[in-house]
C-alpha positions as CSV (number, residue, x, y, z in Angstrom):
1,M,57.4,89.3,110.4
2,T,56.4,87.6,107.2
3,M,58.7,85.5,105.0
4,F,58.6,88.2,102.3
5,K,59.9,90.9,104.6
6,T,62.6,88.7,105.9
7,L,63.6,87.9,102.4
8,A,63.5,91.5,101.4
9,I,65.7,92.6,104.3
10,S,68.2,89.9,103.6
11,F,68.4,90.9,99.9
12,S,68.7,94.6,101.0
13,T,71.6,93.8,103.3
14,M,73.5,92.1,100.5
15,T,73.0,95.2,98.4
16,L,73.0,94.6,94.7
17,F,75.5,97.4,93.8
18,T,77.9,97.2,96.8
19,G,80.4,94.7,95.6
20,I,80.0,94.8,91.9
21,T,80.2,98.6,91.3
22,P,83.5,99.5,93.0
23,L,85.3,96.4,92.0
24,Y,84.0,96.1,88.4
25,G,86.8,98.1,86.8
26,S,89.7,96.3,88.4
27,S,88.1,92.8,87.8
28,L,87.4,93.7,84.1
29,Q,91.0,94.8,83.6
30,Y,92.6,91.7,85.1
31,A,91.4,89.2,82.5
32,G,88.8,90.8,80.3
33,P,85.0,90.5,80.2
34,A,84.7,86.7,79.8
35,S,86.5,86.0,83.1
36,L,84.4,88.6,84.9
37,V,81.1,87.4,83.5
38,W,81.7,83.6,83.9
39,G,83.5,84.2,87.2
40,W,80.2,85.4,88.7
41,V,78.5,82.2,87.5
42,V,81.3,80.0,89.0
43,V,81.4,81.7,92.3
44,C,77.6,81.7,92.6
45,F,77.6,78.0,92.0
46,F,79.9,77.2,94.8
47,T,78.4,79.8,97.1
48,W,75.1,78.0,96.8
49,F,76.7,75.1,98.8
50,V,77.5,77.6,101.6
51,G,73.9,78.9,101.5
52,I,72.4,75.4,101.6
53,A,74.5,74.4,104.6
54,M,73.5,77.6,106.3
55,A,69.8,77.0,105.5
56,E,69.9,73.6,107.2
57,I,71.4,75.0,110.4
58,C,68.9,77.9,110.4
59,S,66.0,75.4,110.1
60,S,67.4,73.6,113.2
61,F,67.7,76.7,115.3
62,P,64.7,78.8,114.4
63,T,64.3,80.6,117.8
64,T,67.8,82.1,118.0
65,G,68.9,83.4,114.6
66,S,72.5,84.0,115.4
67,L,75.6,82.3,113.9
68,Y,77.3,83.1,117.2
69,F,74.8,80.8,118.9
70,W,75.0,78.2,116.2
71,A,78.7,77.8,116.6
72,A,78.4,77.3,120.3
73,H,75.8,74.6,120.1
74,L,77.1,72.7,117.1
75,A,80.6,72.5,118.4
76,G,79.5,70.8,121.6
77,P,80.4,71.7,125.3
78,K,84.2,71.2,124.8
79,W,84.8,73.3,121.7
80,G,81.6,75.4,121.8
81,P,83.0,78.4,123.7
82,F,86.1,78.6,121.5
83,S,84.1,78.2,118.3
84,S,81.6,80.8,119.4
85,W,84.4,83.2,120.2
86,C,86.1,82.7,116.8
87,R,82.8,83.1,115.0
88,A,82.0,86.3,116.9
89,W,85.4,87.9,116.3
90,L,85.4,87.0,112.6
91,E,81.9,88.4,112.2
92,T,82.9,91.6,114.0
93,I,86.0,92.1,111.8
94,G,83.9,91.4,108.7
95,L,81.1,93.8,109.6
96,I,83.3,96.7,110.7
97,A,85.4,96.4,107.5
98,G,82.0,96.1,105.7
99,I,81.1,99.6,107.0
100,G,84.4,100.8,105.5
101,T,83.7,99.3,102.1
102,Q,80.3,101.0,102.0
103,A,81.8,104.3,103.1
104,Y,84.6,104.1,100.5
105,A,82.3,103.1,97.6
106,G,79.8,105.7,98.6
107,S,82.5,108.4,98.6
108,Q,83.8,107.2,95.3
109,T,80.3,107.4,93.7
110,L,79.7,110.8,95.3
111,Q,83.1,112.0,93.9
112,S,81.9,111.0,90.4
113,I,78.5,112.7,90.8
114,I,80.2,116.0,91.8
115,L,82.6,115.7,88.9
116,L,79.9,115.1,86.3
117,S,77.6,117.7,87.8
118,T,80.3,120.4,87.6
119,G,81.3,119.9,84.0
120,T,83.2,116.5,83.8
121,N,87.0,116.1,83.9
122,K,87.4,117.5,80.4
123,G,85.0,120.4,81.0
124,G,86.7,121.8,84.0
125,G,84.6,119.9,86.6
126,Y,85.7,119.5,90.2
127,F,87.4,116.2,91.1
128,A,87.5,115.8,94.8
129,P,91.1,115.5,96.1
130,K,92.2,112.8,98.6
131,W,91.6,115.0,101.7
132,L,88.0,115.7,100.6
133,F,87.5,112.1,99.7
134,L,88.6,111.1,103.2
135,C,86.2,113.7,104.7
136,M,83.3,112.2,102.7
137,Y,84.4,108.7,104.0
138,I,84.4,110.0,107.6
139,G,81.2,111.9,107.1
140,L,79.2,108.9,105.9
141,T,80.5,106.8,108.8
142,V,79.6,109.4,111.4
143,I,76.1,109.9,109.9
144,W,75.4,106.1,110.1
145,A,76.6,106.0,113.7
146,A,74.5,109.0,114.6
147,L,71.4,107.5,113.1
148,N,72.0,104.3,114.9
149,T,72.3,106.2,118.2
150,F,69.5,108.7,118.0
151,A,67.1,107.5,115.3
152,L,66.7,103.8,115.6
153,E,63.0,104.0,114.9
154,V,63.8,105.8,111.6
155,I,66.1,103.0,110.6
156,A,63.2,100.6,110.5
157,F,61.5,102.9,108.0
158,I,64.7,103.3,106.0
159,D,65.0,99.5,105.8
160,I,61.7,99.4,103.9
161,I,62.8,102.2,101.6
162,S,66.1,100.3,101.0
163,I,64.3,97.2,99.9
164,W,62.3,98.9,97.1
165,W,65.3,101.1,96.3
166,Q,67.4,98.1,95.6
167,V,64.7,96.2,93.6
168,I,63.3,99.1,91.5
169,G,66.7,100.9,91.1
170,G,68.4,97.7,90.1
171,A,65.7,96.9,87.5
172,V,65.9,100.4,86.1
173,I,69.6,100.3,85.6
174,V,69.7,96.7,84.2
175,I,67.0,97.4,81.7
176,M,67.7,101.1,80.8
177,L,71.5,101.1,80.3
178,P,71.8,98.7,77.3
179,L,68.7,100.4,75.7
180,V,70.2,103.9,76.0
181,A,73.7,103.0,74.9
182,L,74.2,103.8,71.2
183,T,77.2,101.4,70.9
184,T,77.0,98.0,72.5
185,Q,79.5,95.2,72.6
186,S,78.8,91.9,70.8
187,A,77.9,88.7,72.6
188,S,81.2,87.1,71.6
189,Y,83.1,90.0,73.2
190,V,81.2,89.8,76.4
191,F,81.2,86.0,76.8
192,T,84.4,84.9,75.1
193,N,86.9,87.7,75.2
194,F,89.7,86.8,77.6
195,E,92.5,89.3,77.6
196,L,95.3,90.1,80.1
197,A,96.7,93.6,80.6
198,P,100.2,92.9,82.0
199,N,101.5,96.4,81.2
200,T,98.7,97.9,83.4
201,T,98.1,95.4,86.1
202,G,101.7,93.9,86.2
203,I,100.1,90.4,86.0
204,S,101.0,88.0,83.2
205,S,99.9,84.8,84.8
206,K,96.5,83.7,83.4
207,P,95.4,81.6,86.4
208,Y,96.3,84.4,88.8
209,A,94.5,87.0,86.7
210,V,91.4,84.9,86.5
211,I,91.4,84.4,90.3
212,L,91.8,88.2,90.9
213,S,88.8,88.8,88.5
214,F,86.8,86.5,90.8
215,L,87.2,88.7,93.8
216,V,84.3,91.0,92.8
217,S,82.0,87.9,93.0
218,Q,83.4,86.7,96.3
219,Y,82.8,90.0,98.1
220,S,79.4,90.6,96.6
221,L,77.8,87.2,97.5
222,Y,77.8,87.5,101.3
223,G,75.3,89.0,103.7
224,Y,72.4,86.6,103.4
225,D,72.9,85.5,107.0
226,A,70.8,88.6,107.8
227,A,67.8,86.2,107.5
228,A,69.2,84.1,110.3
229,H,69.4,87.2,112.6
230,L,65.7,87.8,112.1
231,T,64.3,84.3,112.7
232,E,63.1,85.1,116.2
233,E,60.8,87.7,114.6
234,T,59.8,85.6,111.6
235,K,56.6,83.5,111.5
236,G,57.3,79.9,110.8
237,A,61.0,80.6,111.1
238,D,62.1,76.9,110.7
239,K,60.7,77.0,107.2
240,N,60.7,80.7,106.2
241,G,64.3,81.3,107.5
242,P,65.9,78.9,105.1
243,I,63.6,80.1,102.3
244,A,64.8,83.7,103.0
245,I,68.5,82.7,102.9
246,L,68.2,80.7,99.7
247,G,65.8,83.2,98.1
248,S,68.0,86.2,98.7
249,L,71.0,84.3,97.4
250,A,69.0,83.4,94.2
251,I,67.8,86.9,93.6
252,I,71.3,88.4,94.1
253,S,72.8,85.7,91.8
254,V,70.4,86.6,89.0
255,F,70.3,90.4,89.5
256,G,74.0,90.6,90.0
257,W,74.7,88.7,86.7
258,A,72.2,90.9,84.9
259,Y,73.9,94.0,86.3
260,I,77.4,92.8,85.2
261,L,76.0,92.0,81.7
262,A,74.3,95.4,81.4
263,L,77.6,97.2,82.2
264,T,79.7,95.0,80.0
265,F,77.4,95.1,77.0
266,S,77.3,98.9,77.3
267,I,81.0,99.5,77.1
268,H,81.8,102.0,74.4
269,D,85.6,101.9,74.4
270,F,87.4,99.5,76.7
271,A,90.8,101.3,76.8
272,Y,89.1,104.7,77.2
273,L,87.5,103.6,80.5
274,Y,90.8,103.7,82.3
275,D,92.2,106.8,80.6
276,P,92.9,109.5,83.3
277,N,92.0,112.1,80.8
278,N,88.4,110.8,80.2
279,E,85.3,112.5,81.6
280,T,85.5,110.7,84.9
281,A,89.3,111.0,85.2
282,G,89.6,107.2,84.9
283,A,88.7,106.9,88.5
284,F,85.4,105.0,88.4
285,V,84.7,102.7,85.4
286,P,81.0,102.2,86.0
287,A,80.5,106.0,86.0
288,Q,82.3,106.3,82.7
289,I,80.1,103.6,81.2
290,L,77.0,105.4,82.3
291,Y,78.3,108.7,81.0
292,D,79.2,107.3,77.6
293,A,75.7,105.8,77.3
294,F,73.7,108.8,78.2
295,H,76.0,111.5,76.6
296,G,76.2,109.5,73.4
297,R,72.4,109.5,73.0
298,Y,71.3,112.7,74.8
299,H,74.5,114.8,74.7
300,N,74.4,115.4,78.5
301,S,75.2,113.6,81.7
302,A,71.9,114.1,83.6
303,G,70.9,110.4,83.1
304,A,74.3,109.2,84.3
305,I,74.1,111.4,87.4
306,V,70.6,110.1,88.3
307,L,71.7,106.4,88.0
308,L,74.8,107.1,90.0
309,F,72.6,108.6,92.7
310,I,70.6,105.4,92.8
311,I,73.8,103.5,93.2
312,W,75.0,105.9,95.9
313,G,71.7,105.4,97.8
314,S,72.3,101.7,97.8
315,F,75.7,102.3,99.5
316,F,74.1,104.6,102.0
317,F,71.4,102.2,103.0
318,G,73.8,99.3,103.1
319,G,76.3,101.1,105.3
320,L,73.5,102.1,107.7
321,S,72.3,98.5,107.9
322,I,75.8,97.0,108.4
323,T,76.5,99.6,111.2
324,T,73.5,98.3,113.0
325,S,74.5,94.7,112.6
326,A,78.1,95.4,113.7
327,A,77.1,97.2,116.8
328,R,74.7,94.4,117.8
329,V,77.5,91.8,117.4
330,V,80.0,93.9,119.4
331,Y,77.3,94.4,122.1
332,A,76.5,90.6,122.2
333,L,80.2,89.8,122.4
334,S,80.9,92.3,125.2
335,R,77.9,91.0,127.1
336,D,79.7,87.7,127.2
337,K,83.0,89.4,128.1
338,G,84.5,88.4,124.8
339,V,86.3,91.7,124.1
340,P,88.6,93.9,126.1
341,F,86.8,96.6,128.2
342,S,83.5,94.7,127.8
343,F,81.9,96.7,130.6
344,L,82.2,99.8,128.4
345,W,80.8,98.4,125.2
346,R,77.8,96.7,126.7
347,K,76.3,99.9,128.1
348,L,73.0,101.0,126.7
349,H,71.9,104.6,126.1
350,P,69.6,105.5,129.0
351,K,66.9,107.0,126.7
352,H,67.2,105.3,123.4
353,K,68.2,101.8,124.8
354,V,70.8,101.2,122.1
355,P,74.4,100.1,122.6
356,T,75.8,103.6,121.9
357,N,79.4,102.9,122.9
358,A,79.5,99.8,120.6
359,V,78.1,101.9,117.7
360,W,80.8,104.5,118.1
361,L,83.5,101.9,118.6
362,C,82.6,100.4,115.2
363,A,82.6,103.9,113.6
364,A,86.0,104.8,115.1
365,I,87.7,101.6,113.9
366,C,86.1,102.1,110.5
367,I,87.5,105.6,110.3
368,L,91.0,104.4,111.3
369,L,90.8,101.8,108.5
370,G,90.2,104.7,106.1
371,L,92.9,107.1,107.2
372,P,95.6,105.6,104.9
373,I,93.5,106.9,101.9
374,L,95.7,110.0,102.0
375,K,98.8,108.1,101.2
376,V,97.9,104.5,100.0
377,N,96.1,103.8,96.7
378,V,95.0,100.2,97.6
379,V,93.0,101.0,100.7
380,F,89.7,99.7,99.2
381,T,91.5,96.5,98.2
382,A,92.7,96.0,101.8
383,I,89.3,96.8,103.4
384,T,87.4,94.6,101.0
385,S,89.8,91.7,101.6
386,I,89.5,92.0,105.4
387,C,85.7,92.2,105.1
388,T,85.5,89.1,102.9
389,I,87.9,87.1,105.1
390,G,85.8,88.0,108.2
391,W,82.5,87.0,106.6
392,V,83.9,83.8,105.0
393,G,85.6,82.8,108.3
394,G,82.5,83.5,110.2
395,Y,80.3,81.4,108.0
396,A,82.9,78.6,108.0
397,V,83.0,78.0,111.8
398,P,79.4,76.7,112.2
399,I,79.4,74.9,108.9
400,F,82.6,73.0,109.9
401,A,81.1,72.2,113.3
402,R,78.0,70.8,111.6
403,M,80.1,68.7,109.2
404,V,82.1,67.0,112.0
405,M,79.5,66.7,114.7
406,P,77.8,63.2,115.2
407,E,74.5,63.1,113.4
408,K,72.7,61.8,116.5
409,N,73.4,65.1,118.3
410,F,71.8,67.2,115.5
411,K,68.1,68.0,115.9
412,A,66.9,68.3,112.3
413,G,64.4,70.9,111.2
414,P,62.0,70.9,108.2
415,F,64.9,71.7,105.9
416,Y,67.2,68.7,106.4
417,L,70.0,67.5,104.1
418,G,70.2,64.0,105.3
419,K,73.1,62.0,103.8
420,A,73.9,64.9,101.5
421,R,75.1,66.9,104.6
422,R,78.7,65.9,104.6
423,P,79.5,66.4,100.8
424,I,77.6,69.8,100.8
425,C,79.4,71.0,103.9
426,Y,82.7,69.7,102.6
427,I,82.4,71.7,99.3
428,A,81.2,74.7,101.3
429,I,84.2,74.6,103.6
430,H,86.7,74.2,100.8
431,T,85.0,77.0,98.8
432,M,85.4,79.4,101.8
433,I,89.0,78.3,102.4
434,E,89.9,79.0,98.8
435,E,88.2,82.4,98.9
436,A,89.9,83.3,102.2
437,E,93.3,82.2,100.8
438,A,92.8,84.3,97.7
439,Q,92.0,87.4,99.7
440,C,95.0,86.8,102.1
441,A,97.2,86.3,99.1
442,L,96.0,89.6,97.5
443,L,96.8,91.5,100.7
444,N,100.3,89.9,100.7
445,S,100.9,90.6,97.0
446,E,100.0,94.3,97.6
447,S,102.4,94.4,100.6
448,L,99.6,95.0,103.0
449,C,100.5,92.1,105.2
450,D,103.8,90.3,105.9
451,G,102.7,86.8,104.9
452,C,100.0,84.2,104.9
453,F,99.3,81.1,106.9
454,S,98.2,78.1,104.8
455,S,98.2,74.3,104.8
456,D,98.7,73.8,101.1
457,S,100.4,75.3,98.1
458,D,97.3,76.7,96.4
459,I,98.0,80.0,98.0
460,F,101.0,80.4,95.7
461,L,98.7,80.2,92.7
462,F,96.7,83.1,94.2
463,G,99.8,85.3,94.2
464,A,101.1,85.0,97.7
465,R,104.8,85.9,98.1
466,T,105.5,84.8,101.7
467,V,103.7,81.8,103.2
468,Y,104.0,80.1,106.6
469,M,103.3,76.4,106.9
470,E,104.0,73.4,109.1
471,I,103.4,75.2,112.3
472,C,104.5,73.4,115.5
473,L,103.3,74.8,118.8
474,G,104.9,72.2,121.1
475,D,108.3,72.3,122.8
476,G,110.8,73.8,120.5
477,G,108.0,75.1,118.3
478,Y,108.7,76.3,114.8
479,V,107.1,77.5,111.6
480,V,108.5,77.0,108.1
481,C,108.5,80.1,105.9
482,Y,108.4,79.8,102.1
483,E,109.5,82.8,100.0
484,M,108.6,82.9,96.3
485,A,111.7,85.1,95.9
486,E,113.8,82.0,96.5
487,I,112.3,80.4,93.4
488,E,112.3,83.5,91.2
489,N,115.8,84.8,92.1
490,K,117.7,81.7,93.1
491,L,116.4,78.4,91.6
492,G,115.7,80.1,88.3
493,L,114.0,77.2,86.6
494,G,111.6,77.8,83.7
495,R,112.6,81.3,82.7
496,D,112.9,82.2,79.0
497,Y,113.6,78.6,77.9
498,H,110.8,76.5,79.3
499,Q,107.5,76.5,81.2
500,G,109.0,74.8,84.2
501,V,109.4,71.3,85.6
502,H,106.3,69.1,85.5
503,G,105.3,68.3,89.1
504,L,107.7,70.8,90.6
505,G,105.4,73.3,92.3
506,P,106.4,76.4,94.3
507,K,106.3,74.6,97.7
508,L,108.5,71.7,96.6
509,A,110.8,74.1,94.9
510,C,111.2,76.1,98.1
511,Q,111.9,72.9,100.0
512,I,114.6,71.9,97.5
513,V,116.3,75.3,97.8
514,K,116.2,75.1,101.6
515,S,117.5,71.5,101.8
516,I,120.3,71.7,99.2
517,G,121.3,75.3,99.1
518,E,120.7,77.8,96.4
519,K,124.2,77.5,94.8
520,D,124.1,73.7,94.2
521,V,120.5,73.1,93.1
522,L,121.1,73.3,89.3
523,K,124.4,71.3,89.5
524,K,122.5,68.5,91.4
525,F,119.8,68.5,88.8
526,A,122.3,68.3,86.0
527,S,124.4,65.6,87.5
528,E,121.7,63.3,89.0
529,G,118.6,64.1,86.9
530,L,115.3,64.5,88.6
531,G,115.0,61.1,90.4
532,W,116.4,62.4,93.7
533,V,113.5,64.9,94.1
534,K,111.0,63.9,96.7
535,K,108.1,61.9,95.1
536,R,104.7,63.4,95.5
537,K,101.4,61.6,96.0
538,G,99.7,60.6,92.7
539,A,101.3,59.3,89.6
540,K,100.6,62.4,87.7
541,N,102.7,64.5,90.0
542,N,105.7,62.2,90.0
543,I,108.8,63.7,88.5
544,G,110.6,61.4,86.2
545,K,113.7,61.9,84.0
546,D,113.1,64.6,81.5
547,D,115.9,65.3,78.9
548,T,114.2,68.6,78.0
549,I,114.6,69.9,81.6
550,L,118.2,68.8,81.6
551,Q,118.8,70.8,78.5
552,V,117.2,73.8,80.1
553,I,119.5,73.4,83.1
554,D,122.5,73.0,80.9
555,A,121.6,76.3,79.2
556,Y,121.7,78.0,82.5
557,L,125.0,76.5,83.6
558,K,126.6,76.9,80.1
559,P,124.9,79.8,78.5
560,K,125.3,80.3,74.7
561,C,124.7,83.8,73.6
562,H,123.2,84.7,70.3
563,S,124.9,87.2,68.0
564,A,123.6,90.7,68.4
565,D,122.7,90.8,64.7
566,S,121.1,87.3,64.6
567,D,117.5,86.9,63.5
568,F,116.6,85.6,67.0
569,V,117.8,88.8,68.7
570,L,116.2,91.0,66.1
571,K,112.9,89.2,66.6
572,A,113.1,89.4,70.4
573,H,114.0,93.1,70.2
574,S,110.9,93.8,68.1
575,Q,108.6,91.9,70.5
576,Y,110.2,93.2,73.7
577,P,111.5,96.8,73.2
578,F,114.3,98.0,75.4
579,Q,113.1,99.5,78.7
580,R,115.8,101.8,80.0
581,T,113.9,102.8,83.2
582,K,113.3,99.2,84.1
583,L,117.0,98.4,83.6
584,H,117.9,101.3,85.8
585,H,115.7,99.8,88.5
586,I,117.1,96.3,88.2
587,C,120.7,97.5,88.4
588,A,119.9,99.7,91.3
589,V,118.3,96.9,93.3
590,Y,120.8,94.1,92.6
591,F,124.0,96.0,91.9
592,E,123.4,99.3,93.7
593,W,124.4,101.2,90.5
594,P,123.2,104.7,89.9
595,S,121.5,105.3,86.6
596,E,124.5,107.1,85.2
597,R,126.7,104.0,85.7
598,T,124.2,101.8,84.1
599,D,124.0,104.1,81.1
600,G,127.8,104.2,80.9
601,Y,127.9,100.4,80.4
602,I,124.8,99.8,78.3
603,L,124.4,102.8,76.0
604,P,127.7,102.3,74.2
605,C,126.6,98.8,73.4
606,I,123.3,100.0,72.1
607,V,125.0,102.6,69.9
608,E,127.5,100.0,68.6
609,R,124.6,97.7,67.7
610,D,122.6,100.4,66.0
611,L,125.6,101.6,64.0
612,R,126.2,98.1,62.7
613,R,122.6,97.9,61.6
614,F,122.7,101.3,60.0
615,A,126.0,100.6,58.2
616,N,124.5,97.4,56.8
617,L,121.4,99.3,55.7
618,R,123.5,102.1,54.1
619,S,125.6,99.6,52.3
620,T,122.4,97.9,50.9
621,S,120.9,101.3,50.0
622,S,123.9,102.6,48.2
623,E,123.7,99.6,45.9
624,L,120.3,100.7,45.0
625,G,121.5,104.2,44.2
626,L,120.5,105.8,47.6
627,N,122.9,107.8,49.8
628,L,122.2,107.8,53.6
629,P,124.3,110.3,55.7
630,L,126.0,108.6,58.6
631,H,126.6,110.3,61.9
632,E,126.2,108.9,65.3
633,G,127.7,110.0,68.6
634,L,127.5,109.3,72.3
635,E,129.1,111.0,75.3
636,S,129.8,108.2,77.7
637,P,129.1,109.1,81.3
638,A,131.7,106.6,82.5
639,D,134.7,108.3,80.9
640,G,133.4,111.5,79.3
641,R,134.4,110.6,75.8
642,R,132.2,111.2,72.8
643,S,132.7,108.6,70.1
644,F,131.1,106.5,67.4
645,E,132.2,103.8,65.0
646,S,131.0,102.7,61.6
647,S,132.0,100.8,58.5
648,Y,130.6,101.8,55.2
649,R,130.7,101.5,51.5
650,I,130.3,104.5,49.1
651,G,129.6,104.6,45.4
652,D,130.0,102.1,42.6
653,N,133.7,101.8,43.0
654,G,133.3,100.0,46.3
655,T,135.3,102.6,48.3
656,S,135.2,101.6,51.9
657,G,136.3,103.1,55.2
658,G,135.8,103.2,58.9
659,T,135.9,105.6,61.7
660,N,135.9,105.7,65.5
């Protein structure tokens, strides 16, 4: 196999459209176009360290292109079996979940194709319901498994088609879309517009929103290890293998950024992309962008349907390829008795000589992952996160082993890093750790897992709610659990008045609550200042005495309420309108009040405030010769009375009165 074909297959496995297309809409909404566009550049930069580290290892082991083998040999005889087992399981999890991501994205694209082909959402088109969406998901998975069982020779031909499909199709979309779109966004909008959408996403933290917008890049930039699996069949593998890894990463970096730019420049109306009443039912943002571009110029959706079919073909070819890889890894792992019932999964088909049982095991697990589609809306988020964690973890094992192994035990190939090995591997490892933590935190924040294990507090920045640290496995073993709810609901620092205590991060705040007790934390702050807090490493993180913070604490312990008619309250009310439904929810959660009881307490206060404002307005208006009728009433659910109160002034003689 030539270097070009190895490079082409590696690029095809990464699939240009796979990660970007289904995650584009959510990533764009988190923090706006600038975060999405530059996030791709940032993630690409750090992913290159991973690729370079992988290329060096591939050059050293040109005869056996498997990361499973790499981990075993790099970790040495003592840790080799364990490292190899971890690597194989992580890769298996990542690949099986990867089948699910392709099936879900393919079904989503097919759903949009059917909708646009039958008349659009506004024109009475057919929008596939959840049960049919699930059937499409299962159907794609079964087709891929069947082809891997009975038509392995066809897959080799399909791989060649896939290569050119990705390259030509990607070039067509990247070039054609901005040219067709009648309305395009400005460069300043695409490259500098950073905008949160807290009302839609529920996220008001800028760092957290930016991190979430990076997830599309993290998922898209993996799969280049396919070149390593092909080195046994590649001529001059010790040189061409690393070139294929880095070459495929370079192509996807450039093509992926160009695809993101093409979509973003072609946006017609940002808010309309997510409108459930738009032509694509607000379900698939790239489909709406394509529709707006072609319908705006040609007044039909034919062009959008054709480009969506190109994207769908990418998902189909990618899912087929990943199914093949997943089955091979399961077969290899079962051959080494690394999975339960290994004797079953390592059996080969007597005629076709393929691991049939392993193929259908992967398909069955993938289908099980997709079953919650009927009830849960964040299935794709879960599958994508699991896939990324598996791939990231699988890459990290051999790279970590390479970083810590003695240099004398490493047999260098033509592509050798020399003294740069440790810093490159170090950056690569930390990049993958941060990416895995971000994905775990996303699962936790969406209530898809109970908690996250971590060794540092960065995971709180990624949005994790429950974190387990300081694990002890010895006698009397324990694990410390940190809950962000303890900070938000008990410690209460930094709300409304101040941005928080400098140097007091979530982890330290949790420790304070645990050690002192939630009821006495503020009193201890107020009486002793901040000097008693555990000092942290580094002068910048030390917490000194801060009178501003003490004022904040005093405001909590001795609250001073503003008058309901004060300018401060009026300004706050105009910026943050009253949300009755949210208040019902808060009172139900914390006080177990039904909505009627909440209304009984709060609505009379609102009416009283509004009557005062109206009376003042009426008084001022009458002085100008205007007469405003006054009537306001409320039936209180608490006691059944209907009442109102007012004070007023009528006419020039200053007649005044009041009523209740």
